[in-house]
N, C-alpha and C positions, 0 to 999 in steps of 0.2 A: 346458042342462046335463046332463055327462054320467051316463050310468046307473051307473058305478063309482065317483062322488065320495063319499064319506064324509069324515066330520069327527070328530075326536077319538073315532074307532069308533063313530059314530052315523051312521045316516042322515041327510041334510040336514032332513026333517021332525022326526026324535027330536031335533037339536040345536035345531032353531028353536024345539018346543015347550017347553024348559026354562025355567025363570026366571032372566033374565041375571044373572049375577052381578057384572059389573061394566060399564061404559062400553063397554069393548073387544070383550065378548060381544055385546053389544047392537047395537054395529056390524056386526059379521061377521053375526048374525041378520039386521040388516036389510039387509044388502048381498044375501046369498042369497035372502032374500024378495023383493026387487025385480030378482033377474037375469033378463033377458030379451034375445034376440036384437035386439029392436025398441028397445032403449033407447040412449041417448048415455051415456055412461061419463065422470063428472067426477073429476078429479084435482087435486089442489096438489102442486107440487113443492115439495121440501125447501128450496129456497134455499142450498143449499151453495155453489152456485157463482155466485150472485147473487140478485137480487131473486127471491121465491117467486112462482111462475107459475100460473095456473088454465090445466088442460088437459082437453081433452074429447077422445073416441075413440069409434069405432063399436064395435060388437061384431065385426065383419069384422077391423078393425086388432087389436084384442085377441086375437082367435081367431089370425092370423097370426105375432102377437108368441109367443104361447103354443106354436104349433107349433114355430117356431125354437128355442126354449128347450128344448122336448119333445128334439127330435132332437139340440141339441147335448148335452145332458147324457144322453142315451141312455136315457130314461125311458119308462115304460109307463103303461097304467091299472092303478090299483090299487098303483104305487109310492109307497113312505112318503116325506112331505115334512115337514118341520119349518118352523113357522111363527112366527117370534117378533120380527116387525116391527109397528113403529105403524102402525094402518090409516088415519091420517090421510095418509098420503104415497102416492106412486105405487107406491115398492117393495112396501108391505104391502097395499096393495088388488091389484097385480098377482099376487102370491103366491095369493092367493084366488082370483081370476079365473083363472089357469092350472090350479089344483086343479079348480075347477069345468067348466072346459072339456075339461080332458085326463082326467079322471076319475081324480085322486089321490086316496091316503088321506092327508089333511091332518091334521096334529097341531099345534095352537095352544097357546103356551107364552108365558108372560111372559120378556122378556130379563132376564137379571141380572146 
């Protein structure tokens, strides 16, 4: 986890010590608490282009993807990024993981 990572204006430990307000917040807290470079990360595709698939990636694969996105959007640690995606699919989890790895100031909100 990058030292500059923050979530909704809080440190990861402050965010994770809050009582979860909903299932999404609980899912984000669980992902942060279980984040490890030694872990395999499980994803489910949305099924937009076919049958939903279960996918698994290593930390190094997540890091490589995060670095490409970081460079493509010319971001830096502490860049403010908005997260309004469901946490059950690849896009939602990757937004959190990119922020954890690259040190973004992540702001989570519900899509309306």
